[in-house]
Structures are given as C-alpha cells and as structure tokens.
TORKOL-4160 file (C-alpha; in steps of 0.2 Angstrom, whole numbers, padded with zeros to 4 digits, m for minus):
299
<pt num="1" X="0972" Y="0117" Z="0446"/>
<pt num="2" X="0984" Y="0132" Z="0445"/>
<pt num="3" X="0975" Y="0138" Z="0428"/>
<pt num="4" X="0958" Y="0136" Z="0437"/>
<pt num="5" X="0961" Y="0146" Z="0450"/>
<pt num="6" X="0967" Y="0160" Z="0439"/>
<pt num="7" X="0952" Y="0160" Z="0430"/>
<pt num="8" X="0940" Y="0175" Z="0435"/>
<pt num="9" X="0927" Y="0173" Z="0447"/>
<pt num="10" X="0909" Y="0176" Z="0437"/>
<pt num="11" X="0901" Y="0192" Z="0440"/>
<pt num="12" X="0881" Y="0192" Z="0447"/>
<pt num="13" X="0876" Y="0198" Z="0430"/>
<pt num="14" X="0885" Y="0181" Z="0422"/>
<pt num="15" X="0877" Y="0170" Z="0436"/>
<pt num="16" X="0860" Y="0177" Z="0431"/>
<pt num="17" X="0861" Y="0175" Z="0414"/>
<pt num="18" X="0867" Y="0156" Z="0416"/>
<pt num="19" X="0853" Y="0154" Z="0428"/>
<pt num="20" X="0841" Y="0161" Z="0415"/>
<pt num="21" X="0848" Y="0148" Z="0402"/>
<pt num="22" X="0846" Y="0134" Z="0413"/>
<pt num="23" X="0827" Y="0139" Z="0417"/>
<pt num="24" X="0823" Y="0142" Z="0396"/>
<pt num="25" X="0821" Y="0125" Z="0392"/>
<pt num="26" X="0808" Y="0122" Z="0406"/>
<pt num="27" X="0800" Y="0139" Z="0401"/>
<pt num="28" X="0798" Y="0133" Z="0383"/>
<pt num="29" X="0790" Y="0117" Z="0390"/>
<pt num="30" X="0778" Y="0125" Z="0401"/>
<pt num="31" X="0763" Y="0131" Z="0387"/>
<pt num="32" X="0763" Y="0113" Z="0382"/>
<pt num="33" X="0763" Y="0106" Z="0398"/>
<pt num="34" X="0750" Y="0115" Z="0405"/>
<pt num="35" X="0739" Y="0111" Z="0389"/>
<pt num="36" X="0742" Y="0092" Z="0391"/>
<pt num="37" X="0738" Y="0094" Z="0410"/>
<pt num="38" X="0723" Y="0104" Z="0406"/>
<pt num="39" X="0716" Y="0095" Z="0392"/>
<pt num="40" X="0724" Y="0077" Z="0393"/>
<pt num="41" X="0729" Y="0072" Z="0410"/>
<pt num="42" X="0714" Y="0078" Z="0420"/>
<pt num="43" X="0701" Y="0072" Z="0408"/>
<pt num="44" X="0710" Y="0056" Z="0408"/>
<pt num="45" X="0709" Y="0055" Z="0427"/>
<pt num="46" X="0691" Y="0058" Z="0427"/>
<pt num="47" X="0689" Y="0046" Z="0414"/>
<pt num="48" X="0697" Y="0033" Z="0424"/>
<pt num="49" X="0686" Y="0037" Z="0439"/>
<pt num="50" X="0671" Y="0035" Z="0429"/>
<pt num="51" X="0676" Y="0017" Z="0422"/>
<pt num="52" X="0675" Y="0013" Z="0441"/>
<pt num="53" X="0657" Y="0019" Z="0444"/>
<pt num="54" X="0643" Y="0008" Z="0449"/>
<pt num="55" X="0636" Y="0002" Z="0431"/>
<pt num="56" X="0617" Y="0002" Z="0440"/>
<pt num="57" X="0618" Y="0020" Z="0442"/>
<pt num="58" X="0611" Y="0034" Z="0429"/>
<pt num="59" X="0612" Y="0052" Z="0426"/>
<pt num="60" X="0596" Y="0056" Z="0433"/>
<pt num="61" X="0601" Y="0047" Z="0450"/>
<pt num="62" X="0618" Y="0048" Z="0450"/>
<pt num="63" X="0634" Y="0037" Z="0449"/>
<pt num="64" X="0641" Y="0031" Z="0464"/>
<pt num="65" X="0660" Y="0027" Z="0466"/>
<pt num="66" X="0661" Y="0008" Z="0471"/>
<pt num="67" X="0678" Y="0003" Z="0463"/>
<pt num="68" X="0668" Y="m0008" Z="0452"/>
<pt num="69" X="0684" Y="m0016" Z="0443"/>
<pt num="70" X="0672" Y="m0029" Z="0435"/>
<pt num="71" X="0668" Y="m0015" Z="0422"/>
<pt num="72" X="0683" Y="m0019" Z="0414"/>
<pt num="73" X="0679" Y="m0038" Z="0411"/>
<pt num="74" X="0662" Y="m0035" Z="0407"/>
<pt num="75" X="0666" Y="m0022" Z="0393"/>
<pt num="76" X="0680" Y="m0034" Z="0387"/>
<pt num="77" X="0670" Y="m0050" Z="0386"/>
<pt num="78" X="0656" Y="m0041" Z="0378"/>
<pt num="79" X="0664" Y="m0031" Z="0366"/>
<pt num="80" X="0681" Y="m0041" Z="0362"/>
<pt num="81" X="0675" Y="m0044" Z="0342"/>
<pt num="82" X="0674" Y="m0026" Z="0341"/>
<pt num="83" X="0692" Y="m0025" Z="0347"/>
<pt num="84" X="0697" Y="m0037" Z="0336"/>
<pt num="85" X="0689" Y="m0029" Z="0321"/>
<pt num="86" X="0695" Y="m0013" Z="0323"/>
<pt num="87" X="0714" Y="m0018" Z="0325"/>
<pt num="88" X="0712" Y="m0030" Z="0310"/>
<pt num="89" X="0705" Y="m0014" Z="0300"/>
<pt num="90" X="0717" Y="m0002" Z="0308"/>
<pt num="91" X="0731" Y="m0015" Z="0302"/>
<pt num="92" X="0726" Y="m0018" Z="0285"/>
<pt num="93" X="0723" Y="0002" Z="0281"/>
<pt num="94" X="0740" Y="0005" Z="0289"/>
<pt num="95" X="0748" Y="m0009" Z="0277"/>
<pt num="96" X="0738" Y="m0002" Z="0261"/>
<pt num="97" X="0745" Y="0017" Z="0265"/>
<pt num="98" X="0763" Y="0011" Z="0267"/>
<pt num="99" X="0762" Y="0002" Z="0251"/>
<pt num="100" X="0754" Y="0015" Z="0243"/>
<pt num="101" X="0762" Y="0030" Z="0252"/>
<pt num="102" X="0781" Y="0024" Z="0251"/>
<pt num="103" X="0783" Y="0025" Z="0231"/>
<pt num="104" X="0774" Y="0041" Z="0231"/>
<pt num="105" X="0784" Y="0049" Z="0246"/>
<pt num="106" X="0800" Y="0043" Z="0236"/>
<pt num="107" X="0794" Y="0051" Z="0220"/>
<pt num="108" X="0791" Y="0067" Z="0227"/>
<pt num="109" X="0808" Y="0066" Z="0238"/>
<pt num="110" X="0820" Y="0058" Z="0226"/>
<pt num="111" X="0812" Y="0062" Z="0208"/>
<pt num="112" X="0802" Y="0076" Z="0209"/>
<pt num="113" X="0811" Y="0093" Z="0206"/>
<pt num="114" X="0802" Y="0107" Z="0199"/>
<pt num="115" X="0784" Y="0099" Z="0205"/>
<pt num="116" X="0789" Y="0095" Z="0221"/>
<pt num="117" X="0779" Y="0108" Z="0232"/>
<pt num="118" X="0764" Y="0105" Z="0219"/>
<pt num="119" X="0765" Y="0086" Z="0224"/>
<pt num="120" X="0766" Y="0090" Z="0242"/>
<pt num="121" X="0751" Y="0102" Z="0241"/>
<pt num="122" X="0742" Y="0088" Z="0231"/>
<pt num="123" X="0745" Y="0076" Z="0246"/>
<pt num="124" X="0739" Y="0087" Z="0260"/>
<pt num="125" X="0725" Y="0093" Z="0250"/>
<pt num="126" X="0712" Y="0081" Z="0257"/>
<pt num="127" X="0714" Y="0092" Z="0274"/>
<pt num="128" X="0706" Y="0107" Z="0267"/>
<pt num="129" X="0690" Y="0098" Z="0267"/>
<pt num="130" X="0681" Y="0090" Z="0281"/>
<pt num="131" X="0685" Y="0072" Z="0286"/>
<pt num="132" X="0666" Y="0070" Z="0287"/>
<pt num="133" X="0663" Y="0077" Z="0269"/>
<pt num="134" X="0678" Y="0066" Z="0262"/>
<pt num="135" X="0671" Y="0051" Z="0269"/>
<pt num="136" X="0654" Y="0055" Z="0262"/>
<pt num="137" X="0662" Y="0057" Z="0244"/>
<pt num="138" X="0668" Y="0038" Z="0247"/>
<pt num="139" X="0650" Y="0034" Z="0250"/>
<pt num="140" X="0646" Y="0042" Z="0233"/>
<pt num="141" X="0660" Y="0034" Z="0224"/>
<pt num="142" X="0657" Y="0017" Z="0232"/>
<pt num="143" X="0637" Y="0018" Z="0230"/>
<pt num="144" X="0630" Y="0003" Z="0220"/>
<pt num="145" X="0624" Y="0014" Z="0204"/>
<pt num="146" X="0642" Y="0022" Z="0204"/>
<pt num="147" X="0656" Y="0021" Z="0191"/>
<pt num="148" X="0668" Y="0010" Z="0202"/>
<pt num="149" X="0653" Y="m0003" Z="0206"/>
<pt num="150" X="0648" Y="m0005" Z="0189"/>
<pt num="151" X="0667" Y="m0006" Z="0181"/>
<pt num="152" X="0669" Y="m0020" Z="0193"/>
<pt num="153" X="0653" Y="m0030" Z="0187"/>
<pt num="154" X="0658" Y="m0026" Z="0169"/>
<pt num="155" X="0676" Y="m0034" Z="0172"/>
<pt num="156" X="0668" Y="m0048" Z="0182"/>
<pt num="157" X="0677" Y="m0046" Z="0198"/>
<pt num="158" X="0659" Y="m0042" Z="0207"/>
<pt num="159" X="0643" Y="m0052" Z="0202"/>
<pt num="160" X="0628" Y="m0043" Z="0195"/>
<pt num="161" X="0621" Y="m0040" Z="0213"/>
<pt num="162" X="0639" Y="m0036" Z="0220"/>
<pt num="163" X="0642" Y="m0022" Z="0230"/>
<pt num="164" X="0656" Y="m0012" Z="0239"/>
<pt num="165" X="0647" Y="m0001" Z="0250"/>
<pt num="166" X="0640" Y="m0008" Z="0267"/>
<pt num="167" X="0656" Y="m0021" Z="0266"/>
<pt num="168" X="0672" Y="m0023" Z="0276"/>
<pt num="169" X="0681" Y="m0018" Z="0259"/>
<pt num="170" X="0672" Y="m0001" Z="0260"/>
<pt num="171" X="0677" Y="0004" Z="0277"/>
<pt num="172" X="0695" Y="m0001" Z="0274"/>
<pt num="173" X="0697" Y="0009" Z="0259"/>
<pt num="174" X="0689" Y="0022" Z="0267"/>
<pt num="175" X="0701" Y="0022" Z="0282"/>
<pt num="176" X="0716" Y="0021" Z="0270"/>
<pt num="177" X="0710" Y="0036" Z="0260"/>
<pt num="178" X="0708" Y="0046" Z="0276"/>
<pt num="179" X="0724" Y="0041" Z="0284"/>
<pt num="180" X="0736" Y="0040" Z="0268"/>
<pt num="181" X="0743" Y="0058" Z="0272"/>
<pt num="182" X="0747" Y="0054" Z="0288"/>
<pt num="183" X="0759" Y="0041" Z="0281"/>
<pt num="184" X="0767" Y="0050" Z="0267"/>
<pt num="185" X="0773" Y="0065" Z="0275"/>
<pt num="186" X="0783" Y="0057" Z="0287"/>
<pt num="187" X="0789" Y="0045" Z="0275"/>
<pt num="188" X="0794" Y="0061" Z="0263"/>
<pt num="189" X="0803" Y="0070" Z="0278"/>
<pt num="190" X="0814" Y="0053" Z="0281"/>
<pt num="191" X="0818" Y="0052" Z="0262"/>
<pt num="192" X="0820" Y="0068" Z="0258"/>
<pt num="193" X="0835" Y="0067" Z="0271"/>
<pt num="194" X="0843" Y="0054" Z="0262"/>
<pt num="195" X="0862" Y="0057" Z="0256"/>
<pt num="196" X="0860" Y="0053" Z="0236"/>
<pt num="197" X="0880" Y="0049" Z="0238"/>
<pt num="198" X="0874" Y="0034" Z="0247"/>
<pt num="199" X="0865" Y="0025" Z="0232"/>
<pt num="200" X="0879" Y="0032" Z="0221"/>
<pt num="201" X="0892" Y="0021" Z="0232"/>
<pt num="202" X="0881" Y="0007" Z="0231"/>
<pt num="203" X="0879" Y="0008" Z="0213"/>
<pt num="204" X="0898" Y="0009" Z="0212"/>
<pt num="205" X="0900" Y="m0007" Z="0222"/>
<pt num="206" X="0888" Y="m0014" Z="0208"/>
<pt num="207" X="0874" Y="m0016" Z="0219"/>
<pt num="208" X="0858" Y="m0020" Z="0209"/>
<pt num="209" X="0842" Y="m0006" Z="0211"/>
<pt num="210" X="0834" Y="m0018" Z="0222"/>
<pt num="211" X="0849" Y="m0022" Z="0232"/>
<pt num="212" X="0854" Y="m0004" Z="0236"/>
<pt num="213" X="0836" Y="m0001" Z="0241"/>
<pt num="214" X="0835" Y="m0015" Z="0253"/>
<pt num="215" X="0851" Y="m0011" Z="0260"/>
<pt num="216" X="0852" Y="0008" Z="0259"/>
<pt num="217" X="0836" Y="0015" Z="0256"/>
<pt num="218" X="0825" Y="0007" Z="0266"/>
<pt num="219" X="0836" Y="0006" Z="0282"/>
<pt num="220" X="0839" Y="0024" Z="0281"/>
<pt num="221" X="0819" Y="0028" Z="0279"/>
<pt num="222" X="0814" Y="0018" Z="0294"/>
<pt num="223" X="0813" Y="0032" Z="0306"/>
<pt num="224" X="0798" Y="0038" Z="0293"/>
<pt num="225" X="0790" Y="0020" Z="0292"/>
<pt num="226" X="0788" Y="0018" Z="0310"/>
<pt num="227" X="0783" Y="0036" Z="0312"/>
<pt num="228" X="0769" Y="0035" Z="0295"/>
<pt num="229" X="0763" Y="0017" Z="0303"/>
<pt num="230" X="0760" Y="0024" Z="0321"/>
<pt num="231" X="0753" Y="0041" Z="0314"/>
<pt num="232" X="0740" Y="0029" Z="0301"/>
<pt num="233" X="0738" Y="0016" Z="0314"/>
<pt num="234" X="0732" Y="0025" Z="0330"/>
<pt num="235" X="0719" Y="0036" Z="0323"/>
<pt num="236" X="0713" Y="0022" Z="0313"/>
<pt num="237" X="0710" Y="0009" Z="0326"/>
<pt num="238" X="0700" Y="0022" Z="0336"/>
<pt num="239" X="0690" Y="0029" Z="0321"/>
<pt num="240" X="0670" Y="0026" Z="0319"/>
<pt num="241" X="0665" Y="0039" Z="0306"/>
<pt num="242" X="0672" Y="0027" Z="0292"/>
<pt num="243" X="0661" Y="0011" Z="0298"/>
<pt num="244" X="0646" Y="0022" Z="0303"/>
<pt num="245" X="0644" Y="0029" Z="0283"/>
<pt num="246" X="0652" Y="0016" Z="0273"/>
<pt num="247" X="0649" Y="0000" Z="0284"/>
<pt num="248" X="0633" Y="m0010" Z="0294"/>
<pt num="249" X="0633" Y="m0014" Z="0312"/>
<pt num="250" X="0642" Y="m0030" Z="0305"/>
<pt num="251" X="0657" Y="m0019" Z="0303"/>
<pt num="252" X="0657" Y="m0008" Z="0317"/>
<pt num="253" X="0672" Y="m0004" Z="0326"/>
<pt num="254" X="0675" Y="m0001" Z="0344"/>
<pt num="255" X="0673" Y="0017" Z="0341"/>
<pt num="256" X="0657" Y="0016" Z="0336"/>
<pt num="257" X="0653" Y="0004" Z="0352"/>
<pt num="258" X="0661" Y="0018" Z="0363"/>
<pt num="259" X="0652" Y="0033" Z="0353"/>
<pt num="260" X="0634" Y="0023" Z="0357"/>
<pt num="261" X="0637" Y="0019" Z="0374"/>
<pt num="262" X="0643" Y="0039" Z="0378"/>
<pt num="263" X="0629" Y="0047" Z="0367"/>
<pt num="264" X="0614" Y="0035" Z="0365"/>
<pt num="265" X="0613" Y="0021" Z="0381"/>
<pt num="266" X="0622" Y="0035" Z="0392"/>
<pt num="267" X="0632" Y="0020" Z="0398"/>
<pt num="268" X="0645" Y="0030" Z="0407"/>
<pt num="269" X="0654" Y="0018" Z="0416"/>
<pt num="270" X="0656" Y="0004" Z="0402"/>
<pt num="271" X="0661" Y="0018" Z="0389"/>
<pt num="272" X="0675" Y="0023" Z="0399"/>
<pt num="273" X="0681" Y="0006" Z="0402"/>
<pt num="274" X="0679" Y="0002" Z="0384"/>
<pt num="275" X="0690" Y="0018" Z="0380"/>
<pt num="276" X="0704" Y="0014" Z="0393"/>
<pt num="277" X="0705" Y="m0004" Z="0386"/>
<pt num="278" X="0708" Y="0003" Z="0369"/>
<pt num="279" X="0720" Y="0015" Z="0376"/>
<pt num="280" X="0729" Y="0001" Z="0384"/>
<pt num="281" X="0730" Y="m0011" Z="0369"/>
<pt num="282" X="0737" Y="0004" Z="0358"/>
<pt num="283" X="0749" Y="0008" Z="0370"/>
<pt num="284" X="0756" Y="m0009" Z="0372"/>
<pt num="285" X="0756" Y="m0012" Z="0354"/>
<pt num="286" X="0766" Y="0004" Z="0350"/>
<pt num="287" X="0778" Y="0000" Z="0363"/>
<pt num="288" X="0783" Y="m0019" Z="0356"/>
<pt num="289" X="0782" Y="m0010" Z="0339"/>
<pt num="290" X="0795" Y="0003" Z="0342"/>
<pt num="291" X="0806" Y="m0008" Z="0351"/>
<pt num="292" X="0805" Y="m0021" Z="0339"/>
<pt num="293" X="0809" Y="m0008" Z="0325"/>
<pt num="294" X="0825" Y="m0003" Z="0333"/>
<pt num="295" X="0823" Y="0016" Z="0329"/>
<pt num="296" X="0826" Y="0028" Z="0342"/>
<pt num="297" X="0822" Y="0044" Z="0331"/>
<pt num="298" X="0804" Y="0043" Z="0333"/>
<pt num="299" X="0805" Y="0042" Z="0353"/>
C-alpha cells in the first residue's frame, strides 16, 4: 500500500489516452457490425416476418401478418426429401473435398519450396472466373459425347448408353470441384504452421510415418479440417446452381425449391419458411460438429 500511495497520479492526458485505447476495439468493430446489421440482421428479421404471413395472400392483394407458424410444418412436410438430398450431397462433396484437399494442402505446405506460391495460385485460380462459367464447363466435360463418358464406356464402367450428366454423380462432382478451394486454403494455413521439429521428434521416437501422421500431423491440423469442412458444407448445402445445370428435377436440392418459390411461384411465405428451416438445420449441425470436434481455434 505504501508503494501505491507514492505512485504519481495520472494526468488528464494520460486518462484520455487510456479511455481512447479502451474504445479502440469497439470502434474497429463498428464498421463490420453496421454492415452485418444492415445487410444481414435487418433482412433476416424481415424474412422471419415473411415466413409468418398468411399463405393465401399474393403480391397483388398483399400479405397479411397472421403469425402462421403452420407455414414451417407445411414446408417441411412437403419438401423434406429435398432437405435430405441437400445434406447428403453436401456431406459427400465435403468428404471428397477433404480426401482430395488434405494431400494437396500438405504437399503445398510441407513439400513445396520454390513452387509454393505457384501452387497456391493454381488453387485459387478458379475464383478468377464466374461460378456459373465453371459449372457450365463441367456440363461440357460430363456431356454424353465428351471424353470422360467415352473413356468410362470404353473401360466398361459405364454401359453403352450410360451417362454422367443429369445424374446425382454429376451434381456431387460439380459441388466438389466448385468448393474444393474452400477446403484446401484453411488446411494449408493450418499445416503451414506445423512445427517440423515435432515430426523429427516422432521419428526419433521410432514412430512410423503413418503413426506420426495420426499422432502429430492430423491432431495439429484439426482447426484447418474443421474450418475447411464448415466452409465447404455450409455453402454446398444451400447451393442450387450445380443441381440446376448438372442435374434434373430428380436431383434438385432445397436451394432450387427456395429459388423457385421466390422467383417463379412467388410464394414468399413458404420460401421464407424453407430458408429459415435450412438455416436452423445448418446452425444446429455446425454447433454439434464444432463441439464434438473439440477445437476452439475456429470459434
């Protein structure tokens, strides 16, 4: 207490600087917070209100707020197969992206030296073109007269009249290709921080390469795995372009139904209810997944 008593009191200028330093984090958060409020929170509230409108209304006659919670039950009962299909397609595409992206990210982070930047540019190169153009390119690649189908027919994997386009396989392949960079980049960021001395220590302790990977590399790269799977699964579950261009109505995902309800049938209450159901399902799955993954670095 005697030492504290002899400390010099803060000057008004020092108190002002300390007050500014406390406000600085909030000021830095302000632009992003305003952006999210205007372009996410406000539209989300409006969409929630729309989902409770009287479904018998129309754009010409107007919609009445009747707090119609039955819109959610009706939407789910009518389109639950599309929800299941969307989650299955997104899950398969996410798994394929992980199986393809992890070796690629590991090679770039740990093995590539002079060509690391070039390989990273190749990973993000698809972003230089439109999502729509990339999907249309896959429509050409998987066409019935294309090289891929011809080769699969020649080796007997497909029959003489077999095809890839307008099938579930084509939709999943399109999702995998379009969202693969979202898996590779977080994995690369996680693997690039890996301390090579840990692997050397594992080798010194006579661990095999497989055991060193399972005990050292994989656990330390889990933040990248979790972040990559989330960045891949979430947009893939809501995608509708791949099913629209590479599939048929039999492969339509819930995004196609929402798009049709908003822009074709003009059934705004049902479209809004479907959107909120999809959002709730994804949020619940993400929460459970992150909790089970046990990594705090992605939160």
